[in-house]
GUGU-484841 format. One record per atom (N, C-alpha, C): atom name; x, y, z; residue number from 1. Coordinates in Angstrom, 2 decimals, decimal comma, padded with zeros to 5 digits. Example, Ala and Ser with C-alpha at 12.3 -4.5 7.8 and 13.67 -1.06 7.14 Angstrom:
<sites>
> N; 013,19; -005,69; 007,80; 1;
> CA; 012,30; -004,50; 007,80; 1;
> C; 013,20; -003,30; 007,80; 1;
> N; 012,85; -002,25; 007,08; 2;
> CA; 013,67; -001,06; 007,14; 2;
> C; 012,90; 000,03; 007,87; 2;
</sites>
This chain:
<sites>
> N; 090,54; -134,76; 000,99; 1;
> CA; 089,02; -135,01; 001,14; 1;
> C; 088,65; -133,92; 001,91; 1;
> N; 087,39; -133,26; 001,40; 2;
> CA; 086,70; -132,32; 001,97; 2;
> C; 085,54; -132,84; 002,76; 2;
> N; 085,23; -132,28; 003,86; 3;
> CA; 084,05; -132,59; 004,86; 3;
> C; 083,08; -131,44; 004,62; 3;
> N; 081,82; -131,76; 004,41; 4;
> CA; 080,75; -130,76; 004,30; 4;
> C; 079,74; -131,28; 005,15; 4;
> N; 079,19; -130,48; 006,01; 5;
> CA; 078,17; -130,62; 006,90; 5;
> C; 076,93; -129,69; 006,32; 5;
> N; 075,91; -130,49; 005,80; 6;
> CA; 074,55; -129,48; 005,58; 6;
> C; 073,52; -130,04; 006,54; 6;
> N; 073,03; -128,88; 007,12; 7;
> CA; 072,01; -129,25; 008,10; 7;
> C; 070,87; -128,19; 008,19; 7;
> N; 069,70; -128,77; 008,66; 8;
> CA; 068,50; -128,01; 008,80; 8;
> C; 068,45; -127,15; 009,74; 8;
> N; 068,27; -125,76; 009,50; 9;
> CA; 068,10; -125,06; 010,65; 9;
> C; 069,49; -124,36; 011,03; 9;
> N; 069,55; -123,14; 011,77; 10;
> CA; 070,59; -122,40; 012,15; 10;
> C; 070,90; -122,62; 013,41; 10;
> N; 072,26; -122,64; 013,73; 11;
> CA; 072,80; -122,71; 015,09; 11;
> C; 073,43; -121,37; 015,45; 11;
> N; 072,76; -120,93; 016,62; 12;
> CA; 072,88; -119,59; 016,95; 12;
> C; 074,28; -119,69; 017,91; 12;
> N; 074,75; -118,26; 018,07; 13;
> CA; 076,08; -118,36; 018,92; 13;
> C; 075,88; -118,81; 020,36; 13;
> N; 076,70; -119,43; 020,75; 14;
> CA; 076,32; -120,00; 022,22; 14;
> C; 077,52; -121,15; 022,29; 14;
> N; 077,42; -121,79; 023,56; 15;
> CA; 078,25; -122,95; 023,65; 15;
> C; 078,41; -124,28; 022,86; 15;
> N; 077,17; -124,46; 022,20; 16;
> CA; 077,12; -125,73; 021,24; 16;
> C; 077,84; -125,20; 020,01; 16;
> N; 077,58; -123,88; 019,57; 17;
> CA; 078,20; -123,42; 018,51; 17;
> C; 079,83; -123,22; 018,49; 17;
> N; 080,13; -122,72; 019,66; 18;
> CA; 081,61; -122,64; 019,85; 18;
> C; 082,29; -124,12; 019,95; 18;
> N; 081,55; -125,10; 020,65; 19;
> CA; 082,16; -126,40; 020,55; 19;
> C; 082,33; -126,98; 019,29; 19;
> N; 081,25; -126,95; 018,49; 20;
> CA; 081,24; -127,39; 016,94; 20;
> C; 082,32; -126,54; 016,19; 20;
> N; 082,45; -125,39; 016,28; 21;
> CA; 083,66; -124,69; 015,62; 21;
> C; 084,93; -124,94; 015,97; 21;
> N; 085,19; -125,39; 017,44; 22;
> CA; 086,52; -125,94; 017,88; 22;
> C; 086,80; -127,21; 017,19; 22;
> N; 085,75; -128,05; 017,33; 23;
> CA; 086,26; -129,33; 016,74; 23;
> C; 086,61; -129,34; 015,19; 23;
> N; 085,68; -128,46; 014,48; 24;
> CA; 086,00; -128,20; 012,90; 24;
> C; 087,31; -127,86; 012,69; 24;
> N; 087,82; -126,70; 013,61; 25;
> CA; 088,91; -126,11; 013,39; 25;
> C; 090,04; -126,97; 013,62; 25;
> N; 090,00; -128,16; 014,36; 26;
> CA; 091,02; -129,26; 014,59; 26;
> C; 091,24; -130,11; 013,47; 26;
> N; 090,14; -130,12; 012,65; 27;
> CA; 090,19; -131,09; 011,43; 27;
> C; 091,18; -130,65; 010,47; 27;
> N; 092,14; -131,59; 009,87; 28;
> CA; 093,11; -131,43; 008,83; 28;
> C; 092,21; -131,24; 007,56; 28;
> N; 091,14; -132,11; 007,40; 29;
> CA; 090,57; -132,10; 006,29; 29;
> C; 089,69; -130,76; 005,98; 29;
> N; 089,79; -129,86; 004,96; 30;
> CA; 089,04; -128,89; 004,89; 30;
> C; 087,59; -129,22; 005,25; 30;
> N; 086,86; -128,28; 005,94; 31;
> CA; 085,41; -128,48; 006,25; 31;
> C; 084,67; -127,16; 006,05; 31;
> N; 083,31; -127,42; 005,90; 32;
> CA; 082,42; -126,47; 005,63; 32;
> C; 081,01; -126,81; 006,28; 32;
> N; 080,35; -125,74; 006,66; 33;
> CA; 079,05; -126,08; 007,24; 33;
> C; 078,05; -125,20; 006,41; 33;
> N; 076,97; -125,92; 005,93; 34;
> CA; 076,08; -125,30; 004,99; 34;
> C; 074,63; -125,50; 005,72; 34;
> N; 074,03; -124,50; 006,05; 35;
> CA; 072,83; -124,47; 006,73; 35;
> C; 071,75; -124,11; 005,85; 35;
> N; 070,43; -124,92; 005,83; 36;
> CA; 069,49; -124,77; 005,18; 36;
> C; 068,12; -124,54; 005,96; 36;
> N; 067,09; -123,88; 005,56; 37;
> CA; 065,96; -123,52; 006,38; 37;
> C; 064,62; -123,49; 005,46; 37;
> N; 063,64; -124,01; 005,76; 38;
> CA; 062,39; -123,93; 005,18; 38;
> C; 061,55; -123,00; 006,20; 38;
> N; 061,30; -121,75; 005,96; 39;
> CA; 060,49; -120,85; 006,99; 39;
> C; 059,21; -120,76; 006,95; 39;
> N; 058,53; -121,40; 005,82; 40;
> CA; 057,19; -121,30; 005,61; 40;
> C; 056,45; -122,46; 006,59; 40;
> N; 055,41; -122,11; 007,20; 41;
> CA; 054,71; -123,09; 007,93; 41;
> C; 053,83; -123,84; 006,96; 41;
> N; 054,44; -124,93; 006,73; 42;
> CA; 053,56; -126,15; 005,66; 42;
> C; 053,47; -127,50; 006,45; 42;
> N; 052,67; -128,13; 005,92; 43;
> CA; 052,43; -129,50; 006,77; 43;
> C; 053,75; -130,29; 006,54; 43;
> N; 053,92; -131,12; 007,71; 44;
> CA; 055,10; -131,86; 007,95; 44;
> C; 055,59; -132,66; 006,67; 44;
> N; 054,67; -133,42; 006,09; 45;
> CA; 055,43; -134,16; 004,91; 45;
> C; 055,99; -133,16; 003,89; 45;
> N; 055,24; -132,14; 003,51; 46;
> CA; 055,80; -131,12; 002,60; 46;
> C; 056,98; -130,62; 003,05; 46;
> N; 057,24; -130,17; 004,36; 47;
> CA; 058,30; -129,56; 004,96; 47;
> C; 059,65; -130,51; 004,80; 47;
> N; 059,23; -131,86; 005,20; 48;
> CA; 060,38; -132,82; 004,97; 48;
> C; 060,84; -132,91; 003,63; 48;
> N; 059,93; -132,92; 002,61; 49;
> CA; 060,27; -132,96; 001,30; 49;
> C; 061,13; -131,84; 000,89; 49;
> N; 060,73; -130,63; 001,21; 50;
> CA; 061,50; -129,24; 000,95; 50;
> C; 062,79; -129,36; 001,65; 50;
> N; 062,99; -129,79; 002,78; 51;
> CA; 064,21; -129,82; 003,60; 51;
> C; 065,25; -130,81; 002,87; 51;
> N; 064,59; -132,07; 002,41; 52;
> CA; 065,43; -132,95; 001,81; 52;
> C; 065,96; -132,28; 000,48; 52;
> N; 065,08; -131,53; -000,38; 53;
> CA; 065,29; -131,02; -001,58; 53;
> C; 066,46; -129,86; -001,36; 53;
> N; 066,43; -129,16; -000,30; 54;
> CA; 067,38; -128,14; 000,02; 54;
> C; 068,78; -128,69; 000,41; 54;
> N; 068,62; -129,92; 001,10; 55;
> CA; 069,88; -130,54; 001,60; 55;
> C; 070,54; -131,17; 000,27; 55;
> N; 069,65; -131,80; -000,44; 56;
> CA; 070,48; -132,51; -001,55; 56;
> C; 070,93; -131,44; -002,48; 56;
> N; 070,34; -130,36; -002,61; 57;
> CA; 070,85; -129,30; -003,98; 57;
> C; 072,23; -128,92; -003,57; 57;
> N; 072,90; -129,06; -002,29; 58;
> CA; 074,20; -128,50; -002,05; 58;
> C; 075,26; -129,62; -002,05; 58;
> N; 074,92; -130,70; -002,62; 59;
> CA; 075,83; -131,97; -002,71; 59;
> C; 076,84; -131,88; -003,80; 59;
> N; 078,12; -131,74; -003,45; 60;
> CA; 078,98; -131,58; -004,75; 60;
> C; 078,83; -132,92; -005,50; 60;
> N; 079,13; -132,83; -006,67; 61;
> CA; 079,17; -134,01; -007,72; 61;
> C; 080,44; -134,78; -007,22; 61;
> N; 080,08; -136,28; -006,99; 62;
> CA; 081,07; -137,08; -006,62; 62;
> C; 081,27; -137,33; -005,25; 62;
> N; 080,39; -136,74; -004,38; 63;
> CA; 080,57; -136,47; -003,02; 63;
> C; 079,88; -137,85; -002,50; 63;
> N; 080,51; -138,63; -001,31; 64;
> CA; 079,94; -139,53; -000,64; 64;
> C; 078,78; -139,00; 000,32; 64;
> N; 077,69; -139,41; 000,43; 65;
> CA; 076,68; -138,78; 001,28; 65;
> C; 076,43; -139,71; 002,31; 65;
> N; 076,51; -138,96; 003,64; 66;
> CA; 076,02; -139,83; 004,87; 66;
> C; 075,04; -138,97; 005,47; 66;
> N; 073,95; -139,67; 005,80; 67;
> CA; 072,80; -139,06; 006,56; 67;
> C; 072,74; -139,47; 008,05; 67;
> N; 072,61; -138,41; 008,82; 68;
> CA; 072,35; -138,74; 010,32; 68;
> C; 070,84; -139,26; 010,46; 68;
> N; 070,85; -140,56; 010,81; 69;
> CA; 069,49; -140,95; 010,82; 69;
> C; 069,23; -142,07; 011,86; 69;
> N; 068,10; -141,94; 012,63; 70;
> CA; 068,07; -143,02; 013,89; 70;
> C; 067,89; -144,21; 013,47; 70;
> N; 067,50; -144,47; 012,24; 71;
> CA; 067,43; -145,89; 011,80; 71;
> C; 068,61; -146,35; 011,23; 71;
> N; 069,67; -145,51; 011,22; 72;
> CA; 070,93; -146,06; 010,49; 72;
> C; 071,85; -146,79; 011,47; 72;
> N; 072,99; -147,12; 010,92; 73;
> CA; 074,01; -147,93; 011,55; 73;
> C; 074,68; -147,23; 012,76; 73;
> N; 074,81; -147,77; 013,87; 74;
> CA; 075,61; -147,29; 014,95; 74;
> C; 076,95; -147,81; 014,92; 74;
> N; 077,80; -146,90; 014,36; 75;
> CA; 079,30; -147,48; 014,20; 75;
> C; 080,03; -147,21; 015,49; 75;
> N; 081,21; -147,71; 015,74; 76;
> CA; 082,11; -147,62; 016,76; 76;
> C; 082,95; -146,57; 016,06; 76;
> N; 083,54; -145,80; 017,01; 77;
> CA; 084,44; -144,77; 016,44; 77;
> C; 085,61; -145,20; 015,65; 77;
> N; 086,11; -146,39; 015,95; 78;
> CA; 087,17; -147,14; 015,11; 78;
> C; 086,60; -147,48; 013,72; 78;
> N; 085,47; -147,96; 013,70; 79;
> CA; 084,71; -148,40; 012,40; 79;
> C; 084,40; -147,17; 011,81; 79;
> N; 083,89; -146,14; 012,33; 80;
> CA; 083,65; -144,88; 011,47; 80;
> C; 084,92; -144,37; 010,93; 80;
> N; 086,11; -144,39; 011,76; 81;
> CA; 087,32; -143,76; 011,09; 81;
> C; 087,75; -144,62; 009,98; 81;
> N; 087,52; -146,07; 010,08; 82;
> CA; 088,04; -146,94; 008,86; 82;
> C; 087,12; -146,61; 007,69; 82;
> N; 085,93; -146,21; 007,84; 83;
> CA; 085,08; -145,84; 006,59; 83;
> C; 085,80; -144,63; 006,12; 83;
> N; 085,92; -143,53; 006,83; 84;
> CA; 086,52; -142,24; 006,32; 84;
> C; 087,58; -142,42; 005,64; 84;
> N; 088,63; -143,09; 006,31; 85;
> CA; 090,09; -143,68; 005,94; 85;
> C; 089,96; -144,28; 004,50; 85;
> N; 088,84; -145,04; 004,33; 86;
> CA; 088,69; -145,73; 003,06; 86;
> C; 088,37; -145,06; 001,99; 86;
> N; 087,22; -143,94; 002,31; 87;
> CA; 086,83; -142,85; 001,23; 87;
> C; 088,13; -142,06; 000,97; 87;
> N; 088,90; -141,72; 001,95; 88;
> CA; 089,93; -140,86; 001,66; 88;
> C; 090,94; -141,54; 000,80; 88;
> N; 091,25; -142,89; 001,26; 89;
> CA; 092,34; -143,64; 000,34; 89;
> C; 091,92; -143,83; -001,15; 89;
> N; 090,68; -144,04; -001,10; 90;
> CA; 090,11; -144,31; -002,67; 90;
> C; 090,05; -143,05; -003,47; 90;
> N; 090,39; -141,85; -002,90; 91;
> CA; 090,35; -140,63; -003,76; 91;
> C; 089,06; -139,79; -003,87; 91;
> N; 088,03; -140,25; -002,83; 92;
> CA; 086,75; -139,33; -002,88; 92;
> C; 087,11; -138,04; -002,66; 92;
> N; 086,68; -137,22; -003,16; 93;
> CA; 086,87; -135,73; -003,21; 93;
> C; 086,14; -135,10; -001,95; 93;
> N; 084,95; -135,44; -001,57; 94;
> CA; 084,17; -134,84; -000,39; 94;
> C; 083,43; -136,04; 000,26; 94;
> N; 083,04; -135,68; 001,32; 95;
> CA; 082,05; -136,61; 002,11; 95;
> C; 081,10; -135,46; 002,64; 95;
> N; 079,69; -135,64; 002,28; 96;
> CA; 078,80; -134,77; 002,77; 96;
> C; 077,92; -135,28; 003,82; 96;
> N; 077,82; -134,61; 004,96; 97;
> CA; 077,04; -135,22; 005,90; 97;
> C; 075,89; -134,49; 006,24; 97;
> N; 074,60; -135,05; 006,06; 98;
> CA; 073,33; -134,53; 006,23; 98;
> C; 072,57; -134,61; 007,68; 98;
> N; 072,26; -133,56; 008,16; 99;
> CA; 071,59; -133,50; 009,54; 99;
> C; 070,06; -132,98; 009,45; 99;
> N; 068,99; -133,80; 009,57; 100;
> CA; 067,80; -133,30; 009,29; 100;
> C; 067,21; -132,30; 010,07; 100;
> N; 066,10; -132,09; 009,88; 101;
> CA; 065,15; -130,91; 010,69; 101;
> C; 064,59; -131,80; 011,91; 101;
> N; 063,64; -131,42; 012,41; 102;
> CA; 063,00; -131,80; 013,85; 102;
> C; 062,27; -133,21; 013,62; 102;
> N; 061,81; -133,56; 012,20; 103;
> CA; 061,20; -134,55; 012,06; 103;
> C; 061,93; -135,56; 011,28; 103;
> N; 063,18; -135,20; 011,19; 104;
> CA; 064,09; -136,16; 010,59; 104;
> C; 064,22; -136,06; 009,04; 104;
> N; 064,77; -137,02; 008,38; 105;
> CA; 064,80; -136,82; 006,79; 105;
> C; 063,67; -137,33; 006,17; 105;
> N; 063,43; -136,84; 005,02; 106;
> CA; 062,55; -137,43; 004,07; 106;
> C; 063,16; -138,66; 003,30; 106;
> N; 062,42; -139,23; 002,54; 107;
> CA; 062,78; -140,57; 001,87; 107;
> C; 064,01; -140,20; 000,85; 107;
> N; 063,92; -139,22; 000,19; 108;
> CA; 064,68; -138,78; -000,73; 108;
> C; 066,27; -138,59; -000,26; 108;
> N; 066,28; -138,11; 000,93; 109;
> CA; 067,67; -138,17; 001,40; 109;
> C; 068,24; -139,55; 001,96; 109;
> N; 067,19; -140,29; 002,63; 110;
> CA; 067,60; -141,72; 002,81; 110;
> C; 067,97; -142,47; 001,70; 110;
> N; 067,28; -142,16; 000,55; 111;
> CA; 067,70; -143,05; -000,81; 111;
> C; 068,90; -142,62; -001,28; 111;
> N; 069,34; -141,48; -001,08; 112;
> CA; 070,51; -140,83; -001,94; 112;
> C; 071,84; -141,23; -001,01; 112;
> N; 071,72; -141,19; 000,45; 113;
> CA; 072,71; -141,57; 001,03; 113;
> C; 073,32; -142,98; 000,99; 113;
> N; 074,85; -142,81; 000,92; 114;
> CA; 075,76; -144,22; 000,91; 114;
> C; 075,61; -144,80; 002,16; 114;
> N; 075,45; -144,07; 003,29; 115;
> CA; 075,57; -144,58; 004,66; 115;
> C; 074,40; -143,82; 005,54; 115;
> N; 073,68; -144,55; 006,27; 116;
> CA; 072,75; -143,87; 007,24; 116;
> C; 073,48; -144,30; 008,40; 116;
> N; 073,80; -142,93; 009,25; 117;
> CA; 074,70; -143,17; 010,59; 117;
> C; 073,60; -142,73; 011,74; 117;
> N; 073,67; -143,40; 012,81; 118;
> CA; 073,19; -143,14; 014,07; 118;
> C; 073,96; -142,93; 015,16; 118;
> N; 073,59; -141,94; 016,06; 119;
> CA; 074,18; -141,80; 017,20; 119;
> C; 073,55; -142,66; 018,28; 119;
> N; 072,93; -143,61; 017,98; 120;
> CA; 072,21; -144,40; 018,97; 120;
> C; 070,70; -144,32; 018,86; 120;
> N; 069,83; -144,82; 019,75; 121;
> CA; 068,40; -145,03; 019,64; 121;
> C; 068,03; -143,63; 020,41; 121;
> N; 068,60; -142,85; 021,13; 122;
> CA; 067,97; -141,84; 021,89; 122;
> C; 067,93; -140,86; 020,74; 122;
> N; 066,97; -139,65; 021,15; 123;
> CA; 066,91; -138,35; 020,18; 123;
> C; 067,81; -137,45; 020,89; 123;
> N; 068,64; -136,98; 019,94; 124;
> CA; 069,56; -135,90; 020,38; 124;
> C; 069,20; -134,57; 019,73; 124;
> N; 069,34; -133,35; 020,33; 125;
> CA; 068,83; -132,23; 019,76; 125;
> C; 069,76; -131,93; 018,65; 125;
> N; 069,27; -131,08; 017,78; 126;
> CA; 070,35; -130,98; 016,40; 126;
> C; 071,57; -130,25; 016,87; 126;
> N; 071,52; -129,24; 017,62; 127;
> CA; 072,63; -128,60; 018,07; 127;
> C; 073,88; -129,57; 018,41; 127;
> N; 073,32; -130,54; 019,26; 128;
> CA; 074,10; -131,46; 019,90; 128;
> C; 074,66; -132,51; 019,02; 128;
> N; 073,73; -132,94; 018,06; 129;
> CA; 074,04; -133,70; 017,11; 129;
> C; 075,15; -133,11; 016,16; 129;
> N; 075,30; -131,87; 015,96; 130;
> CA; 076,30; -131,32; 015,20; 130;
> C; 077,59; -131,64; 015,91; 130;
> N; 077,60; -131,16; 017,14; 131;
> CA; 078,62; -131,25; 018,03; 131;
> C; 079,40; -132,72; 017,93; 131;
> N; 078,37; -133,53; 018,10; 132;
> CA; 078,95; -134,96; 018,15; 132;
> C; 079,43; -135,52; 016,82; 132;
> N; 078,89; -134,91; 015,79; 133;
> CA; 079,49; -135,26; 014,42; 133;
> C; 080,83; -134,71; 014,43; 133;
> N; 081,14; -133,38; 014,85; 134;
> CA; 082,38; -132,58; 014,38; 134;
> C; 083,44; -133,45; 015,55; 134;
> N; 082,89; -133,95; 016,54; 135;
> CA; 083,70; -134,53; 017,51; 135;
> C; 084,32; -135,97; 016,89; 135;
> N; 083,32; -136,72; 016,42; 136;
> CA; 083,71; -137,91; 015,80; 136;
> C; 084,40; -137,81; 014,58; 136;
> N; 084,20; -136,74; 013,90; 137;
> CA; 085,13; -136,49; 012,70; 137;
> C; 086,62; -136,27; 013,19; 137;
> N; 086,60; -135,53; 014,43; 138;
> CA; 087,98; -135,13; 014,97; 138;
> C; 088,76; -136,54; 015,56; 138;
> N; 087,86; -137,36; 016,06; 139;
> CA; 088,33; -138,43; 016,56; 139;
> C; 088,85; -139,34; 015,66; 139;
> N; 087,88; -139,66; 014,46; 140;
> CA; 088,29; -140,53; 013,35; 140;
> C; 089,73; -140,14; 012,65; 140;
> N; 090,01; -138,75; 012,72; 141;
> CA; 091,13; -138,28; 012,37; 141;
> C; 092,36; -138,56; 013,00; 141;
> N; 092,07; -138,65; 014,33; 142;
> CA; 093,11; -138,90; 015,41; 142;
> C; 093,53; -140,52; 015,30; 142;
> N; 092,29; -141,27; 015,16; 143;
> CA; 092,61; -142,65; 015,09; 143;
> C; 093,25; -142,77; 013,80; 143;
> N; 092,97; -142,30; 012,67; 144;
> CA; 093,83; -142,74; 011,47; 144;
> C; 095,28; -142,16; 011,62; 144;
> N; 095,50; -141,11; 012,17; 145;
> CA; 096,76; -140,59; 012,27; 145;
> C; 097,65; -141,34; 013,54; 145;
> N; 096,91; -142,25; 014,44; 146;
> CA; 097,84; -143,03; 015,28; 146;
> C; 097,85; -142,08; 016,69; 146;
> N; 097,02; -141,04; 016,79; 147;
> CA; 097,10; -140,00; 017,84; 147;
> C; 096,52; -140,80; 018,89; 147;
> N; 096,95; -140,34; 020,28; 148;
> CA; 096,45; -141,09; 021,48; 148;
> C; 095,11; -140,49; 021,97; 148;
> N; 094,59; -139,44; 021,05; 149;
> CA; 093,23; -138,78; 021,71; 149;
> C; 092,36; -140,04; 021,84; 149;
> N; 092,11; -140,97; 021,08; 150;
> CA; 091,26; -142,09; 021,18; 150;
> C; 091,81; -143,15; 021,95; 150;
> N; 091,26; -143,58; 022,97; 151;
> CA; 091,83; -144,68; 023,87; 151;
> C; 090,72; -145,65; 023,92; 151;
> N; 091,06; -146,89; 023,50; 152;
> CA; 089,86; -147,96; 023,71; 152;
> C; 090,57; -149,01; 024,36; 152;
</sites>
């Protein structure tokens, strides 16, 4: 199973980038980051629609789509691992995680996603959301492998 993270905006070199890359390197699942950006200054609704279009355009056929969204489900780490394990065991080729822009996801993304996932009701900077996602993917992998990294 491949892991694809499609995110609005570019993450520059720095501690968040390094930590994100460190967690991705630990994954056994092949993983990739795809960054998209709308650089034109357009009204918020149009920008959100364009960002949704850019994110959705890169989803491989047959991929499960998970959108990080403040209105989504706040899963425990073991529950998240169970979801990933279920997709893996059912032969899903790829899981694509979508990280929206500053104003969140447009309706097209939320409608396409099989799972809306929240990291809680607080607002997180997008750079940290990427790090948190990468860490939770690694944690899920260790839970599924029975590794002691996750202690509950």
